[in-house]
N, C-alpha and C positions, 0 to 999 in steps of 0.2 A: 734484072730487078728492076721493079718499077719505084716511084718517086714517094709515094705510101710507103712502098715494106722500108725505105729508109727513116723511115719519119717515127719515132715511141709512137705506142698506142697512145701515151698519155698525151700527147704534141697533138697526133690527130683529134682527139675528143676538144683539146683546147681551140684549135683552129676551126673546128666544125660550130664548136659554140659563139666563136665571134663573131663568123661569116653569118652566123644566124641571126644576130644580132644584141647576142649578151654583151656587157658592157664588162662585168668580170668575170670571171671563170678559176676556178681554185679547186682541190682533191685532198682530200685526207683521208686516212685510214679507219674503218669503225672501229676498230679497237680501241683509239686515240678516244672515241666521245661513249663506248656505249656503259659506261660506267652510271649514268645516267638514268632514270625511267623516262623522262620526256627525249634521250638526244641517243637510245639506243636504236641503231640501223635496223637490228636484227626483228623489231615487231612488227615492220612491216614488210621486210624480205630476210628470213630466214636463212644463215647463211654468209650474211654480208660480210664483203671485206674491204670494199672501199664506199666512199660517198663524193659525188661531186658537186661543189657550191656554185651556183651562178647566180648572176647579180644583175638586173636593168635598172639605171637612173631615169630618176623623176627631171623634165624640162622644169629648168631655172625659172623663166619667166612664167611659167604656168603656178610654181609654187609660188613665188612672187604676189603674183595676182592674188592667188588662195589664202594669205595671210592676208593681205589689204584689204581682203572683202571686197574687192573688186567685180574679181568672176569667181563663181562658184563650179561652175560645170564642167570647164576645160581641166580641171586636174579631178574631178569623179572620173569621168570617160577614161583620161591618162592612168589614173589606178586600175582602171579594168581591163583596159586594153594592154597595159604591161602585164596583167594576172596572164589574159591570157598570151603574150608573147612567151613568158616565163615558161608557160603551160607548154608551148610551141618546141621551143627550143629544147627545153628537156624532152620531150617525146623525139625530136631528130637522134639527141645523144642515144636515149635509150634504143631506138633502131638500130644503131650505126651498131653497138655492144651486143645486142641479141644477133644481131649476123656477125659478127665476128665468133659466136658463138656461148656468148654469155647470158647470166639472168640479170636483168636490172628491172627498175620499179621507179617510176615516174612521181613524184610525190605530189600531192595537195599543197598549193601557194599558200593557203592560209584557211583558217574556223575549219582546221582538221583535227579533230581530238579525241582524245582515245575513253575519256568519260563520258564523250554524249552519243547513243544511238541516233546515228544520222539515218538509220534506214526507216525511225519512225515517222514518214512523210505524213502519215495520217494525223500525227500530234498537230503541224504547221495546217492541215486543209481543216483541220477540227478549229483551231484558232480562226482562220478566215474566215469560217461559217458563224461563228462567233461573233467577229466585228462586226459582219454584214447583218446578223440580225439585231446586233445593238442598235450600230446606225439607222437601221430601217425604223425600231421602236420608239426613239427620238424624233425621226421625220413624223411631226403632228397631221400630215395628210394621208397617213397610210395605217392602215389597222393590220396587224399582224393574222397571220388563220392559226384557228387552233394549233394546228400542226407543228407551225414557227414559233410558238409558243413555249411548247413541251420541251422544241429542240434547246429554243434559246435555255431557260431554266435548264435543261437536261446538262447543255453544255459548261453553262457557270458554275454549276455542282462538281465537272468532271476538269474544267480546265482552270480555273482558278486558283483552286489552293494546290494544281502543281507548279503553277508558275511562281508560288511562293517558295516553291523547292527546286528553283533553278540553280543548277551547280554554279557558284563562285568562282573555283579555281579548276579552271580547266587544263586538263593534261593534254598537250599535243602530240601527236602522232611521232612528228620527229621536230625537232628544235631546229630550222635552217640557222639560228641564229648562233646554236655551238657549231654544225658545221663548216660557217662559214668563217667564224673564229680559228678552227682546226686546221681551215684549208687556206688560212692566208687572205683570205678575201678582205678582213678588217677586227676590228674590238671592241670590246664592249664599253659602250660610255657611262656615263654619270645616268644617265637616266633608264639604263638596260637596253637602251636599242644597238643594234651595230652601228659602229661609226667605220667608215673606208677612208682611206687616204685623200681621194679625189674627189669623192662625191658628200665627203660628210655622210649622215645618217639618212641623206634623200634617195632611200635605193630600196628594193621588194627584190625578196630570195627566193629561190626552190631549188630543191634537191636532187640528185638522180642519184640513188641507193644501186650498187651492181656487185656480183660476186667476181670481179675481177680482181686480181691482188695489182693495183696502178700503185705506184710511185707515189707517195704523198706529197704536197709542196710544204715549206715551212711557213709557219705563223707569224703574223709582221711582228716585228723587232719592239718598233716601238707606238703607242696607241696613240692616234690619232687627236683621244678627247683632251680638250684646254682644262676640263674639270671650270670652267666658264659659269656655270650652275643657269644657263639660262633656259635648256629646257625645263629647268624644275619651275619657274619666274613664267614658264609660257603653259606652266600646267593648269586648266580650271580647277581640276579634282583633288590634288593631294596627294596621286600615288606615290610619289616618293619623297626622302627628305631633301630639304636644301642642306642640314647638315650632318647628320646620322649616316654614317655609310657601313657595308657591309660586304666582306670579303666573298668571291665564286672561283670555283676550278673549272676551266673547260683547257682540255687537253694538254695535262698541266700546268696551264697558265692561269696568273693568280691576277682577277680584274677586282679591282677597288669599287664599288658604283653605290649609288645612295640607298639606302634602308627600304625597302619596300614595303608600301601598307597595304591594304588589301583591296582586288583589282573589281571588287566593288567601286571604288569611288573611279577606277578608268571608265569602268561600264558605264554609270550613271554619267557621264557628261560625254566620251567617245560616242557611245552609242545615241546620244542626242537627247536622251529623257532632262540634261540639263547643259544649257551654253553659256551657262554665266554662274560665276562663283561671287555668295553675295559680297563678297571683301572687294571685287576688282571690278575697273569699271571698261571695261573691254569682255566683248566673247567669242564663243569660236559659232562656226558657220552654225548651228543648233537655233531653230528659231525660239525650242521648246522651252518651258518653264515649269516642270512636272508640279505640281501642286506637293507640300511638303522638304521640295529640292531645298531650301533655304534651313533646314532642320537636319540635315544629312548629320548623321553621328562621327564623330571624331573618335571610336572603340571599333570593338568587334562586332560591335551591332547593327552595325552598317550593312553587314552582309543581309541579313533578314529584312533592314527598312527598305535595300534595292531592292532585292524580290517583290517585300509587297509591292511598291511603286508602279512592277512591272504588271502588276496583277488590277492596281487600280488605273492605269494607263490605259489597259485592253475595255475594264468597264465604263469607264468614260466617254469611250468610242470617237470618232472623228480623226484627226491627225495625230494625238497621240497614241491612239491607241494602233493605226497604221506604222506609228515609231516603230513599237514594243511588236510588232508581230514582224517588220523586215530584221530586227537584230535577232529573234529566236530563229527565224526562219533560217538567216546566213549563219547561225549556231548551230542546227541541227542538220540543215544541209548542203552547209558549206557555202562558196563564191565561187564557186572556179567553172562552175557549169553555167551561169546566169550570163545573161547578156552584158556586155560590159559595160552598155551605157544605161544598165539599172544600179551601178557601184555607187553610193551615195554616205562618201565618208563626212564627218562634221566635224572633228577635228585631227587630229593627229599632230599639234604641234608641236610636241616635245621631239619629234621626229623632223620634221618639216622646217624647223627652227634653225639648227643645225647644218652649217656648213663644214664640220670639222676643224682642223686648224687653221683654218681660214676664220679669224677670231673677230677680225672687223664686220664681216659677209655675216657670221652671226647674230651680229650687235643690230645690221641692220634690220636682218629676218626680223630680229625683237620688235624693233620699233615700227617696224608694219603692223605685228600682229596689235601691238599697246596702243597704238594710234589713230587705230581704225574701228573704235568704237563697238558697237553693240548688235547682233542683228536682231531683229524682231519678230 
């Protein structure tokens, strides 16, 4: 009998994941999370029995320099390479399971939504053409050809109304946070981010779905979140409440989190449309202050308001249009296949500020954010 044969399948998977670079790994049953539309593994792999959760943490020094606005690109690239590594590790686990005779699915890490038609690459290429023509038309030294004028007008009529219908409520193909909670990787904090005991919220996640009937791990007994609520103070957009709460249940575990507001607030800030709340003296990494952002509504009309900002950003051309195009491309096409160097987060402060139960470190992170002023 070989050494591998004396080790359980679960331990072989975990050993492989850690050897390939995962920082954390856990297993849950598909049954434990299939009660919610956004966490039912059968959507991606019918007949799923188990889901494996893997996490890789961010480099603390790069995060600190990002929060203090000393350096931008190192953390951008870190997010890109971490995403690539998560996909690579997941693929190793998938191949291992397939060689054992099981079915397995390597999920996308992020920007993978059920209610977005990612096959519509033509939409993104059409917006690219529209932006290029708008920019060319704004150049006084260039005259558009008759055909270009016709194309410009046609794309405006087609694309701009469509941007005003962009879905704000996006349903993931699989919620990696739900998987991670059920698999014992972490628990959900006040912000709604996953918190781990060792790395706080500073991790990225991926999942591997399989029809192998694996022994699940137990969820974490204690939630690392201290309810310091510095995540709320670090949010420019007002995605979640400071004081109002709501209860969610994942794999039988009740989590008390901040009451969520419309994701349009997060989209307006984290997508880089607005780097600064008019009431705060610091900004995210976004240099943009889109027209009208100071009038962002505080009611349900915010969804339509932000959708209209997409269209207006495209019409304005230049970097604002490029920023909207990047957001739409990420949403429609995902980010998993783009070069790691092309990742450009501009916020994520509610996640990056959190060092979990190390409250002193979280306070230090928050001070880095608020004392480093504005990006112009």
